[in-house]
N, C-alpha and C positions, 0 to 999 in steps of 0.2 A: 617527473611529473606524469608521464604517460602511464606508468604502472598504477599510479593512484587512480586516474580516471578509468582505467581498465577495470580495476577492482570495484569502483563505484557502480559500474554498469554490468557487473556479473554476479552470479550467485556464489555461494561459499565454495562450491567445487570448481569454480573458474569458468563455467559455461556462461555464455552471454545471456542476458535477461531482457527479453522484449518488454516485459512489464515495467522494468526500471527505465528503460529507454523511452517508452511511451509516457511514463510519468514525467520525465524530464522535459520531453517535447511539449506536454500539456502545460507545464510550469512556464517554459519559455514563451509559448504562445500567449499565455495569460499576461505575462509581463509586457510583451509587445502590444497587446490589445489595450491594456490600461495606459501604457505610455502614450500610445497614439491618441486615445480619447483625451488624456490630460493635455497633451500638446495642442490639440485642435480646439478644445472647448475652454481651456484655461481654468478648469474646475475639476476637482476630484469626483469621479462618478461613484454611484452606489456600487458596492462590491458584491452585491448579492448574486449577480450573474456570473461573476468570476468564481465565487465560491462553489456555485453549482457546476460550472464548467470543470473546475479542478476536481471536485468530488466525483463527478461521473467519469472523468478521465482516468482516475485512479482505480476504477472498478477492476480493470485488468490486473493490476498489481495485487489487489485483495484476492481476486479469484485464483491467481497463480499461487499465492501463499496458502490458501485454503486447500487447493488440490495437492500441493506438496505435502502439507500436513496429513491429509487423508492417505496419500500414498505411503507416507512414512509409517503410519499406524496400521496399514493394511496387514492383516494376518496376526495382529496382536489382539489379545482379549481385552475388551474394554468394560467387562463386567466388574462391578464393585460390590464387595460384601460389607454390609454394615452390621456391626455388632454393638450391643448395648453393654455398658459397663455397670449399669445399675440393675442387675438382676435380683429378683426377690428370692429369698431363701425361706424354705419352710421348715 
């Protein structure tokens, strides 16, 4: 079971991923927050705040993925040539 959780919180190359850990911490904090509110008010709260909290908490994960993608494409040509297959003949 330990290798599974290690792979969940690490990148494809095996290095630890702070963005995945922070996303998991945000999710756990949200679950605790909603559970606390439900237990004390005996009503399900509006989950707008939770969605915003999770969304902003996962910004680090998105930023990490974008920076990894940019680093992977660094040095490669990103220009694209568009050709037309319907050329007019005279």
